[in-house]
C-alpha positions in Angstrom: 7.2 20.6 24.9 6.7 16.9 25.1 6.1 15.9 21.3 2.3 14.5 20.7 3.5 11.5 19.0 1.0 9.9 16.1 0.1 7.4 13.9 0.7 7.1 9.7 -0.2 4.6 7.3 2.4 3.5 4.7 0.1 1.5 1.9 2.7 -1.5 0.2 -0.5 -2.8 -2.0 1.5 -1.9 -4.9 4.4 -4.0 -3.6 4.2 -6.3 -1.2 0.4 -7.4 -2.9 2.2 -7.4 -6.2 4.8 -10.4 -5.0 1.5 -12.9 -3.7 2.0 -15.9 -5.4 -0.3 -16.5 -8.1 -1.5 -12.6 -7.7 -0.7 -9.3 -9.7 -2.4 -5.7 -11.1 -1.9 -4.0 -14.2 -0.1 -0.9 -14.4 -3.9 0.9 -14.9 -4.8 -0.7 -11.5 -1.6 0.0 -10.0 -2.2 3.2 -10.7 -5.5 3.4 -9.9 -5.2 2.0 -5.8 -2.7 4.7 -5.2 -5.6 7.5 -6.5 -7.7 5.6 -4.2 -5.6 5.6 -1.4 -4.4 9.5 -1.6 -8.7 10.0 -1.5 -8.5 8.0 1.9 -5.8 10.2 3.4 -3.3 7.2 3.6 0.3 9.2 4.4 2.3 7.0 1.4 2.3 4.1 -0.9 5.1 1.8 -1.2 4.5 2.1 -5.6 6.6 -0.2 -6.8 9.7 -1.4 -7.7 12.5 1.4 -9.2 14.9 -1.0 -10.2 12.8 -2.9 -12.0 13.2 -1.6 -16.0 9.6 -2.8 -16.5 8.0 -0.8 -13.4 9.8 2.7 -14.6 7.3 4.2 -16.6 4.7 3.3 -14.1 6.4 4.9 -11.7 7.0 8.1 -13.7 3.7 8.2 -15.0 2.4 8.0 -11.4 5.3 10.7 -10.3 4.5 12.8 -12.9 0.9 13.2 -11.6 2.2 14.4 -8.2 3.9 17.2 -10.3 0.5 18.4 -11.0 -1.4 17.7 -8.0 -3.3 15.0 -8.9 -1.7 12.3 -6.6 -1.7 14.5 -3.6 -0.3 15.2 -0.5 0.6 11.5 -0.5 3.6 10.2 -1.1 5.2 7.7 -3.4 7.8 5.3 -1.8 9.9 2.8 -3.8 11.1 -0.7 -2.7 14.9 -1.2 -3.0 17.5 -3.6 -1.6 19.4 -1.9 1.1 22.9 -1.5 -1.9 24.1 0.8 -3.9 24.0 -0.5 -6.6 20.0 -0.4 -5.9 20.3 3.3 -5.1 22.1 3.9 -8.3 19.6 1.4 -10.8 16.6 3.3 -9.0 17.7 6.7 -10.1 19.0 5.8 -13.5 15.5 4.3 -13.8 13.7 6.9 -11.7 15.6 10.4 -11.4 12.3 11.7 -10.1 11.8 9.6 -7.2 11.5 11.2 -4.1 10.7 8.8 -1.0 13.2 5.2 -1.0 13.0 2.4 1.7 15.8 0.9 1.7 15.8 -3.1 3.1 18.0 -5.7 4.2 17.8 -9.1 6.1 19.1 -8.5 10.1 18.7 -11.5 11.7 21.4 -14.1 12.4 18.9 -16.6 10.9 18.8 -14.7 7.5 22.1 -13.3 7.2 23.1 -17.4 7.8 21.1 -19.0 5.4 20.4 -16.4 3.1 24.4 -15.4 2.7 25.2 -18.7 3.6 28.2 -17.4 5.6 30.0 -14.8 3.4 28.3 -11.8 5.6 28.1 -11.1 9.5 26.8 -8.5 11.0 29.2 -5.8 10.1 29.0 -6.5 6.6 25.4 -5.8 6.6 25.6 -2.6 9.0 28.2 -1.4 6.3 26.3 -2.1 3.4 23.1 -0.6 5.1 24.8 2.6 5.3 26.5 3.0 2.4 23.4 2.6 0.3 22.1 5.6 2.5 24.3 7.6 2.2 24.3 6.9 -2.0 20.3 7.7 -1.2 21.0 10.7 -0.2 23.7 12.1 -2.2 21.3 11.7 -4.8 18.8 13.6 -3.3 16.3 11.2 -1.6 14.0 13.8 0.6 13.1 10.6 3.1 14.8 6.6 3.3 13.1 4.7 5.5 15.7 1.7 6.3 13.9 -1.6 6.8 15.3 -4.7 9.1 14.2 -8.0 7.4 13.4 -10.4 9.9 13.8 -7.5 12.8 11.1 -9.6 15.0 14.0 -13.0 15.4 17.2 -10.2 15.0 18.9 -10.2 18.5 17.7 -6.4 19.9 21.1 -5.0 20.9 22.5 -5.3 17.2 18.8 -4.1 16.0 19.4 -1.2 18.3 23.1 -0.5 16.9 21.9 -1.0 13.5 19.0 1.7 14.1 21.0 4.3 15.4 23.4 3.8 13.1 21.4 4.7 10.9 19.9 7.4 12.1 22.7 9.2 12.0 23.8 8.3 8.0 20.5 9.9 7.1 17.8 7.3 7.9 14.2 9.0 8.6 12.5 5.8 10.4 13.1 1.7 10.9 10.9 -0.1 9.5 10.0 -3.1 12.0 9.9 -6.5 9.8 7.5 -9.3 11.3 8.4 -11.0 8.3 7.2 -14.2 9.4 4.4 -13.0 11.9 5.7 -14.8 14.6 5.6 -12.1 17.2 2.2 -11.2 19.4 1.2 -8.1 20.5 2.9 -8.2 23.7 6.4 -9.0 23.0 5.9 -6.4 20.2 4.8 -3.7 22.0 7.6 -4.0 23.9 10.3 -4.1 21.7 9.0 -1.1 19.9 8.7 1.4 22.7 12.0 0.4 23.7 13.3 0.8 20.2 11.5 4.1 20.1 12.6 4.8 23.4 16.6 3.9 23.2 16.9 5.6 18.8 14.7 8.2 19.5 13.8 7.5 15.5 10.6 7.2 14.2 9.7 2.9 13.7 7.2 1.4 10.9 5.7 -2.1 11.8 5.7 -4.1 8.6 3.6 -7.2 9.7 2.6 -10.8 8.4 -0.5 -13.0 8.9 1.1 -16.3 9.7 -0.1 -16.7 12.4 -3.1 -14.2 12.4 -2.0 -11.9 14.0 -1.4 -9.1 11.7 -3.6 -6.3 11.8 -3.4 -6.8 16.6 0.0 -6.6 16.2 0.4 -3.5 13.6 -1.4 -1.9 16.6 0.4 -3.1 19.6 3.8 -2.2 18.0 2.4 1.3 16.9 0.9 1.8 20.6 4.6 1.2 22.0 6.2 3.1 20.0 3.9 6.1 20.5 4.2 5.6 24.0 8.3 5.5 23.2 7.6 8.9 22.5 7.9 8.9 18.5 6.0 8.7 15.8 4.7 5.5 14.8 3.6 4.1 10.7 1.8 1.0 10.0 1.8 -0.8 6.8 -1.4 -2.1 5.3 -2.6 -3.7 2.2 -5.8 -3.4 1.1 -8.0 -6.3 1.8 -4.8 -8.0 3.6 -3.5 -8.9 0.3 0.3 -10.0 0.2 3.1 -13.3 0.9 1.6 -16.1 2.3 -1.1 -15.0 4.3 -0.7 -11.7 4.3 -0.5 -8.4 5.5 -2.3 -6.2 8.4 -6.1 -4.8 6.5 -6.1 -1.4 5.8 -9.8 -1.1 6.3 -9.4 -3.4 9.9 -6.4 -1.4 11.2 -8.1 1.9 10.8 -11.0 0.2 12.0 -9.3 -0.7 15.2 -7.7 2.5 16.1 -11.0 4.0 16.0 -13.0 0.9 17.9 -11.0 -0.8 19.7 -11.7 0.0 23.3 -10.2 3.0 24.8 -7.2 3.9 22.2 -9.0 6.7 20.0 -8.0 9.4 22.6 -4.3 8.4 22.9 -3.3 7.0 19.7 -4.4 9.4 16.8 -3.7 9.0 13.4 -1.4 12.0 12.0 -3.8 13.0 9.1 -7.4 13.0 8.4 -8.4 9.2 7.4 -11.5 9.0 5.3 -12.8 5.3 6.6 -16.4 6.0 3.2 -14.0 5.5 0.9 -12.8 1.8 2.8 -15.9 0.5 0.3 -14.8 1.5 -3.3 -11.4 0.7 -2.8 -11.6 -3.1 -0.6 -14.0 -4.0 -3.7 -11.4 -2.3 -6.6 -9.0 -4.4 -5.1 -11.0 -7.5 -5.1 -12.1 -7.0 -9.0 -7.9 -6.0 -10.0 -6.8 -9.1 -7.8 -9.5 -11.4 -8.6 -9.7 -12.5 -4.6 -13.7 -12.2 -3.9 -13.9 -10.3 -0.6 -14.2 -12.4 2.3 -18.1 -12.6 4.0 -17.1 -12.2 7.3 -14.1 -9.4 6.7 -13.5 -6.9 9.2 -15.5 -3.6 7.7 -16.5 -4.5 4.1 -17.6 -8.0 4.3 -20.9 -9.1 3.1 -21.8 -11.0 6.8 -20.7 -8.0 8.6 -23.8 -5.8 9.2 -26.3 -9.1 8.8 -28.5 -10.6 11.0 -30.1 -13.6 11.1 -30.9 -14.9 14.7 -33.7 -13.6 16.8 -32.0 -11.7 19.1 -29.6 -9.9 17.2 -32.2 -8.7 14.6 -34.5 -7.3 17.3 -31.6 -6.0 19.3 -30.1 -3.8 16.1 -33.9 -2.6 14.9 -34.2 -1.6 18.3 -30.7 0.2 18.5 -28.0 -0.9 15.6 -25.2 -0.2 18.6 -26.7 -3.2 20.4 -25.5 -5.9 17.6 -23.2 -3.3 15.3 -19.7 -1.4 16.9 -19.6 1.0 13.8 -22.0 2.4 11.4 -22.0 0.7 7.7 -22.4 4.7 6.1 -19.0 4.9 8.3 -17.1 2.8 5.6 -19.1 4.2 2.4 -21.2 1.5 2.3 -25.8 1.4 2.1 -26.4 3.1 -1.3 -27.9 0.7 -3.9 -25.9 -0.8 -6.5 -27.0 -1.0 -10.2 -26.4 -4.4 -12.0 -27.5 -4.9 -15.9 -29.8 -7.1 -16.1 -30.8 -6.5 -20.2 -28.9 -5.5 -22.9 -25.5 -4.4 -21.8 -22.7 -2.6 -24.4 -19.2 -3.2 -22.9 -15.9 -1.4 -23.8 -13.0 -4.3 -24.6 -10.1 -5.0 -26.6 -12.1 -5.3 -29.2 -14.5 -2.6 -29.2 -15.5 -0.4 -32.0 -16.4 3.3 -32.1 -19.9 3.4 -32.0 -20.2 1.0 -29.1 -17.1 2.7 -27.1 -19.1 6.5 -27.2 -22.4 4.9 -25.8 -20.1 3.6 -23.2 -18.2 7.2 -22.5 -21.7 8.7 -23.1 -22.9 6.8 -20.0 -20.8 8.3 -18.4 -20.9 11.6 -19.1 -17.9 11.9 -21.2 -18.5 12.8 -24.3 -15.9 13.6 -26.9 -15.8 16.5 -29.2 -14.5 14.8 -32.6 -14.3 11.2 -33.4 -11.5 11.2 -33.8 -10.0 12.1 -30.2 -12.7 9.4 -29.4 -11.1 6.9 -31.5 -7.6 8.2 -29.7 -9.0 7.0 -26.2 -10.5 4.2 -27.8 -6.8 2.7 -28.7 -5.9 3.3 -25.1 -8.9 1.3 -23.7 -8.4 -1.8 -26.2 -4.5 -1.5 -24.9 -5.9 -1.7 -20.9 -8.8 -4.1 -21.4 -5.6 -6.5 -23.1 -2.9 -5.9 -19.7 -6.2 -6.4 -17.7 -7.7 -8.9 -19.4 -11.2 -7.9 -17.8 -13.9 -4.9 -18.7 -12.8 -1.8 -17.2 -14.7 0.1 -14.4 -15.8 3.6 -14.1 -12.9 5.3 -13.0 -10.4 3.3 -14.8 -12.2 4.1 -18.0 -12.7 8.5 -16.8 -8.6 8.3 -15.9 -7.6 7.4 -19.8 -9.9 10.2 -20.9 -8.4 12.7 -18.4 -4.7 11.5 -18.7 -4.3 10.1 -22.2 -0.7 11.2 -22.4 0.0 9.4 -18.3 -2.1 6.6 -19.9 0.0 5.9 -22.8 3.2 5.8 -20.5 1.6 3.3 -17.6 1.3 0.8 -20.7 4.2 1.2 -22.6 6.5 -1.8 -22.6 9.8 -1.9 -24.0 11.2 -5.6 -24.8 14.2 -6.5 -23.6 15.5 -6.4 -27.2 15.2 -2.8 -27.7 17.4 -2.2 -25.0 19.9 -3.6 -26.0 21.2 -5.3 -23.0 
């Protein structure tokens, strides 16, 4: 029976997004993003770095949320270098982790430029396969192998790398257009050939250095599907990522749903709830402190704004004249309330009376003053870490899962680790 290949989304905001220069997220904010991605129907969140000690409590806390059914069905994948040492450290710090992406450079430029002549393609292949074997030995349920700078890697070596990785238990190859130098034609051809010759699922990881991250991601996924394998697309919320960013989550979904002739042939492997787009994009903008561009597809303030007389007349007669999709499809259209009078906010110096007032407004009450003071203390710490007022969903999360919230916000100084 012919395989009906599908497309899945793997969002990397909590890994590539937070690596962006001058930007970052608190552990609570990263957790909220995982919750929102799960609501939206994203297959996997690359939720952090399991070899980084300050991430370990956050990672374990999110895996607890997965275990109790809060973060289901989304998978939570960790990013590490493709070395045995990283695999061992990941499972030492986060024993519960089940999904990993192992990354190593594969292009001659990177091998020569980063390793300064100390490594060859054979060394790269051996390192990656030893890491794959170690991950499987530790019980990883899924392992992706990342070819960094795949778009500048010799095709013969890339096919050999992917084929050998499959033999060692890799579930998919991440094709990294690390510098964004591909274009839709080249990436389609390469990824179709990779899918056909390796019979391995291919994951697209595209950057926007030339402004083509979304176009390349979609074209590459089309090539993979046409080559008979499942395609995975890496995205970030609002396109936030290193340098010029990554493929934007919402734009990628809109392209696959509304670009001419795609929706019937290139289908998602699980339902994507685009109605969550407005909420997740607004939250990421607030958490990162980066405004949404007025012309950002789907969620920009000008996307459904019409000033030209011809356009205004046409859209009033029939919105489809000048709107490719309806704003309600993205969860837009509801009025938003802005306080213009007295406002009591929660912060790192909040008192119990003001805090109970704030929580009462979002219909969260406490049985006793002691219960309220316990949650208030956590909220204070969360405000210290975020350095901005918490949003309603963050307050609800802390009140609902105080033990996990406490773990997310626990940092252990190095001198206590006896390193």
